[in-house]
TORTORTOR-76359 format. One line per field, with one value per atom (N, C-alpha, C): chain; atom name; x, y, z. Coordinates in Angstrom, 3 decimals, always signed. Example, Ala and Ser with C-alpha at 12.3 -4.5 7.8 and 13.67 -1.06 7.14 Angstrom:
// TORTORTOR-76359
chaine = [A;A;A;A;A;A]
atome = [N;CA;C;N;CA;C]
u = [+13.190;+12.300;+13.200;+12.850;+13.670;+12.900]
v = [-5.690;-4.500;-3.300;-2.250;-1.060;+0.030]
w = [+7.800;+7.800;+7.800;+7.080;+7.140;+7.870]
***
This chain:
// TORTORTOR-76359
chaine = [A;A;A;A;A;A;A;A;A;A;A;A;A;A;A;A;A;A;A;A;A;A;A;A;A;A;A;A;A;A;A;A;A;A;A;A;A;A;A;A;A;A;A;A;A;A;A;A;A;A;A;A;A;A;A;A;A;A;A;A;A;A;A;A;A;A;A;A;A;A;A;A;A;A;A;A;A;A;A;A;A;A;A;A;A;A;A;A;A;A;A;A;A;A;A;A;A;A;A;A;A;A;A;A;A;A;A;A;A;A;A;A;A;A;A;A;A;A;A;A;A;A;A;A;A;A;A;A;A;A;A;A;A;A;A;A;A;A;A;A;A;A;A;A;A;A;A;A;A;A;A;A;A;A;A;A;A;A;A;A;A;A;A;A;A;A;A;A;A;A;A;A;A;A;A;A;A;A;A;A;A;A;A;A;A;A;A;A;A;A;A;A;A;A;A;A;A;A;A;A;A;A;A;A;A;A;A;A;A;A;A;A;A;A;A;A;A;A;A;A;A;A;A;A;A;A;A;A;A;A;A;A;A;A;A;A;A;A;A;A;A;A;A;A;A;A;A;A;A;A;A;A;A;A;A;A;A;A;A;A;A;A;A;A;A;A;A;A;A;A;A;A;A;A;A;A;A;A;A;A;A;A;A;A;A;A;A;A;A;A;A;A;A;A;A;A;A;A;A;A]
atome = [N;CA;C;N;CA;C;N;CA;C;N;CA;C;N;CA;C;N;CA;C;N;CA;C;N;CA;C;N;CA;C;N;CA;C;N;CA;C;N;CA;C;N;CA;C;N;CA;C;N;CA;C;N;CA;C;N;CA;C;N;CA;C;N;CA;C;N;CA;C;N;CA;C;N;CA;C;N;CA;C;N;CA;C;N;CA;C;N;CA;C;N;CA;C;N;CA;C;N;CA;C;N;CA;C;N;CA;C;N;CA;C;N;CA;C;N;CA;C;N;CA;C;N;CA;C;N;CA;C;N;CA;C;N;CA;C;N;CA;C;N;CA;C;N;CA;C;N;CA;C;N;CA;C;N;CA;C;N;CA;C;N;CA;C;N;CA;C;N;CA;C;N;CA;C;N;CA;C;N;CA;C;N;CA;C;N;CA;C;N;CA;C;N;CA;C;N;CA;C;N;CA;C;N;CA;C;N;CA;C;N;CA;C;N;CA;C;N;CA;C;N;CA;C;N;CA;C;N;CA;C;N;CA;C;N;CA;C;N;CA;C;N;CA;C;N;CA;C;N;CA;C;N;CA;C;N;CA;C;N;CA;C;N;CA;C;N;CA;C;N;CA;C;N;CA;C;N;CA;C;N;CA;C;N;CA;C;N;CA;C;N;CA;C;N;CA;C;N;CA;C;N;CA;C;N;CA;C;N;CA;C;N;CA;C;N;CA;C;N;CA;C;N;CA;C;N;CA;C;N;CA;C;N;CA;C;N;CA;C;N;CA;C;N;CA;C;N;CA;C]
u = [+74.576;+74.752;+73.403;+72.419;+71.074;+70.537;+70.800;+70.331;+70.985;+72.255;+72.953;+72.376;+72.101;+71.517;+70.140;+69.384;+68.068;+68.208;+69.219;+69.442;+69.728;+70.574;+70.886;+69.612;+68.821;+67.579;+66.625;+66.473;+65.594;+66.068;+67.356;+67.905;+67.719;+68.028;+67.903;+66.445;+65.527;+64.117;+63.673;+64.237;+63.954;+64.447;+65.542;+66.115;+65.393;+64.446;+63.689;+63.901;+64.764;+64.933;+66.328;+66.515;+67.820;+68.074;+69.353;+69.763;+69.667;+69.829;+69.899;+71.172;+71.160;+72.308;+73.670;+73.761;+75.075;+75.523;+74.607;+74.957;+75.489;+74.878;+75.356;+76.728;+76.929;+78.239;+79.295;+78.940;+79.866;+80.204;+79.236;+79.479;+80.467;+80.330;+81.272;+82.682;+82.805;+84.116;+84.710;+83.878;+84.335;+84.820;+84.047;+84.425;+85.693;+85.870;+87.101;+88.310;+88.130;+89.217;+89.571;+88.559;+88.800;+89.465;+89.046;+89.683;+91.148;+91.402;+92.778;+93.648;+93.137;+93.893;+94.212;+93.251;+93.471;+94.495;+94.482;+95.482;+96.866;+96.942;+98.224;+98.769;+97.888;+98.301;+98.781;+98.005;+98.337;+99.683;+99.973;+101.230;+102.394;+102.133;+103.198;+103.604;+102.854;+103.154;+102.702;+101.626;+101.084;+101.100;+101.601;+101.650;+100.407;+100.019;+98.857;+98.957;+98.425;+98.390;+97.270;+96.305;+95.170;+95.508;+94.887;+95.036;+94.285;+94.838;+94.136;+92.769;+91.783;+90.417;+90.016;+90.830;+90.587;+89.265;+89.012;+87.779;+86.547;+86.571;+85.443;+85.212;+86.295;+86.151;+85.764;+86.249;+85.830;+84.335;+83.854;+82.420;+81.631;+82.170;+81.492;+81.404;+82.482;+82.474;+81.416;+81.395;+80.407;+78.985;+78.762;+77.438;+77.013;+77.910;+77.598;+77.333;+78.096;+77.867;+76.546;+76.208;+74.928;+73.768;+73.937;+72.887;+72.643;+73.717;+73.570;+72.924;+73.369;+72.790;+71.298;+70.919;+69.506;+68.692;+69.227;+68.530;+68.188;+69.134;+68.954;+68.459;+68.040;+67.541;+68.531;+69.777;+70.830;+71.136;+71.120;+71.481;+73.010;+73.549;+74.995;+75.696;+75.113;+75.743;+75.810;+74.735;+74.707;+75.733;+75.813;+76.772;+78.208;+78.490;+79.841;+80.177;+79.224;+79.473;+79.769;+79.074;+79.353;+80.773;+81.182;+82.526;+83.585;+83.325;+84.265;+84.428;+83.324;+83.397;+84.186;+83.944;+84.653;+86.156;+86.561;+87.983;+88.592;+87.835;+88.389;+88.658;+87.902;+88.164;+89.062;+88.796;+89.534;+90.950;+91.132;+92.407;+93.160;+92.789;+93.413;+94.920;+95.422;+96.860;+97.550;+96.791;+97.347;+98.017;+97.491;+97.994;+99.068;+99.332;+100.361;+101.731;+102.537;+103.817;+104.793;+104.605;+105.517;+105.141;+103.992;+103.560;+104.079;+104.728;+105.262;+104.180]
v = [+61.773;+63.102;+63.791;+63.364;+63.928;+63.693;+62.497;+62.190;+63.109;+63.381;+64.291;+65.705;+66.115;+67.437;+67.519;+66.448;+66.409;+66.416;+65.726;+65.733;+67.145;+67.854;+69.237;+70.073;+69.906;+70.669;+70.402;+69.144;+68.784;+69.425;+69.336;+69.893;+71.411;+72.084;+73.539;+73.956;+73.228;+73.544;+73.314;+72.301;+72.077;+73.244;+73.875;+75.015;+76.322;+76.291;+77.502;+78.080;+77.488;+77.930;+78.468;+78.746;+79.190;+80.650;+80.978;+82.365;+83.078;+84.363;+85.143;+84.746;+84.882;+84.421;+84.956;+86.243;+86.769;+86.249;+85.946;+85.351;+83.929;+83.203;+81.851;+81.911;+82.892;+83.059;+83.388;+84.236;+84.551;+83.299;+82.414;+81.159;+80.281;+80.242;+79.476;+80.030;+81.340;+81.977;+81.710;+81.797;+81.500;+80.056;+79.138;+77.723;+77.444;+78.133;+77.974;+78.438;+79.512;+79.978;+78.950;+78.341;+77.309;+76.084;+75.721;+74.610;+74.942;+76.163;+76.597;+76.451;+76.868;+76.738;+75.286;+74.406;+72.991;+72.376;+72.797;+72.297;+72.808;+74.063;+74.599;+73.787;+73.366;+72.508;+71.153;+70.579;+69.257;+69.258;+70.330;+70.424;+70.921;+71.213;+71.629;+73.078;+73.847;+75.261;+76.057;+75.609;+76.235;+75.188;+75.556;+74.589;+74.699;+73.558;+73.501;+72.261;+72.358;+71.190;+70.248;+70.750;+69.940;+69.235;+68.078;+67.369;+68.133;+68.170;+68.847;+68.205;+69.043;+68.575;+68.884;+68.442;+68.731;+68.123;+66.891;+66.225;+66.984;+67.382;+68.114;+69.437;+70.159;+71.471;+71.339;+70.305;+70.062;+69.766;+68.994;+68.727;+70.005;+70.915;+72.193;+73.031;+73.020;+73.752;+73.165;+71.848;+71.191;+71.490;+71.454;+71.758;+73.170;+74.123;+75.511;+75.654;+74.944;+74.987;+74.336;+73.233;+72.583;+73.505;+74.292;+75.255;+76.249;+76.761;+77.702;+77.005;+75.798;+75.044;+74.824;+74.429;+74.201;+75.481;+76.569;+77.853;+78.225;+77.957;+78.297;+77.113;+76.029;+74.837;+74.293;+74.199;+73.664;+72.239;+71.328;+69.934;+69.864;+69.595;+69.605;+68.566;+67.392;+66.346;+66.758;+67.323;+67.793;+68.908;+69.832;+70.935;+70.409;+69.458;+68.907;+68.115;+67.359;+66.623;+67.564;+68.696;+69.692;+70.233;+70.466;+70.987;+69.955;+68.696;+67.633;+67.562;+67.655;+67.670;+68.867;+70.010;+71.229;+71.050;+70.582;+70.397;+69.311;+68.248;+67.136;+67.530;+68.470;+68.896;+70.133;+71.100;+72.364;+72.236;+71.471;+71.447;+70.123;+69.276;+67.951;+68.024;+69.019;+69.148;+69.854;+70.567;+71.328;+70.433;+69.255;+68.373;+67.400;+67.466;+66.622;+67.139;+66.297;+66.727;+67.186;+66.781;+67.195;+68.563;+69.061;+70.363;+71.447;+72.500;+73.564;+74.337]
w = [-75.428;-74.918;-74.691;-75.458;-75.308;-73.893;-73.346;-71.996;-70.960;-71.154;-70.237;-70.343;-71.554;-71.765;-71.087;-71.169;-70.519;-68.992;-68.453;-67.007;-66.506;-67.252;-66.884;-66.915;-67.952;-68.096;-66.930;-66.570;-65.462;-64.164;-63.893;-62.666;-62.616;-63.706;-63.744;-63.539;-64.134;-63.956;-62.515;-61.846;-60.425;-59.586;-60.023;-59.305;-59.608;-60.544;-60.843;-62.229;-63.014;-64.391;-64.674;-65.930;-66.405;-66.067;-65.897;-65.720;-67.061;-67.030;-68.270;-69.021;-70.359;-71.157;-70.708;-70.403;-70.015;-68.658;-67.777;-66.490;-66.706;-67.637;-67.936;-68.604;-69.465;-70.102;-69.056;-68.106;-67.018;-66.217;-66.028;-65.315;-66.089;-67.414;-68.243;-68.061;-68.113;-67.978;-66.599;-65.568;-64.214;-64.106;-64.660;-64.593;-65.405;-66.521;-67.301;-66.500;-65.746;-64.887;-63.830;-63.238;-62.233;-62.857;-64.065;-64.777;-65.058;-65.467;-65.736;-64.498;-63.348;-62.102;-61.788;-62.017;-61.720;-62.677;-63.925;-64.883;-64.505;-64.062;-63.603;-62.429;-61.533;-60.414;-60.928;-61.833;-62.366;-63.071;-63.778;-64.533;-63.687;-62.406;-61.511;-61.649;-62.393;-62.576;-61.361;-60.763;-59.564;-58.462;-57.311;-56.220;-55.354;-54.810;-53.945;-53.079;-51.886;-50.997;-51.390;-52.146;-52.589;-53.896;-54.095;-55.370;-56.454;-57.660;-58.754;-59.005;-59.279;-59.521;-60.966;-61.903;-63.308;-63.768;-63.400;-63.821;-63.320;-62.054;-61.475;-62.196;-62.433;-63.080;-64.547;-65.222;-66.600;-66.638;-65.675;-65.565;-65.352;-64.528;-64.290;-65.564;-66.354;-67.626;-68.555;-68.653;-69.517;-69.059;-67.756;-67.208;-67.624;-67.459;-67.812;-69.310;-70.129;-71.579;-71.958;-71.284;-71.549;-71.188;-70.137;-69.765;-70.899;-71.479;-72.595;-73.784;-74.082;-75.199;-74.984;-73.791;-73.495;-73.615;-73.122;-73.175;-74.623;-75.522;-76.939;-77.782;-77.121;-77.818;-78.853;-78.443;-79.310;-78.870;-79.805;-79.559;-79.499;-78.315;-78.106;-78.983;-79.080;-79.890;-81.363;-81.863;-83.252;-83.460;-82.514;-82.617;-82.622;-81.732;-81.667;-82.923;-83.447;-84.693;-85.853;-85.919;-86.962;-86.821;-85.591;-85.350;-85.710;-85.386;-85.749;-87.263;-87.987;-89.456;-89.958;-89.361;-89.769;-89.577;-88.405;-88.135;-89.008;-89.253;-90.028;-91.472;-92.005;-93.379;-93.429;-92.599;-92.650;-92.106;-91.059;-90.362;-90.471;-91.434;-91.472;-91.684;-92.409;-92.617;-91.458;-90.675;-89.567;-88.526;-88.330;-87.288;-87.811;-89.088;-89.685;-89.248;-88.628;-88.087;-89.155;-90.416;-91.481;-92.060;-91.695;-92.181;-91.231;-91.770;-90.900;-90.174]
***
């Protein structure tokens, strides 16, 4: 994942640098909305003549998140591993089908 984070960083620097934090956050929110629309199409809740582009929009969300991570010098892989540990201990019973 580090290589992907570096690719994003290189590309953004070629474009002139990162946006301000709130602009990047707005981009994440915009991309999440677009991802939501594509999932609605995929699930048949929203009709469209176009094929759903869930993969493309998920990539856009990840790109926008990587931009924020890079701006704040956050290692995405390390952050995700911490979250996986948190969920594996805190929520391990939550996903058990016998638990109400």
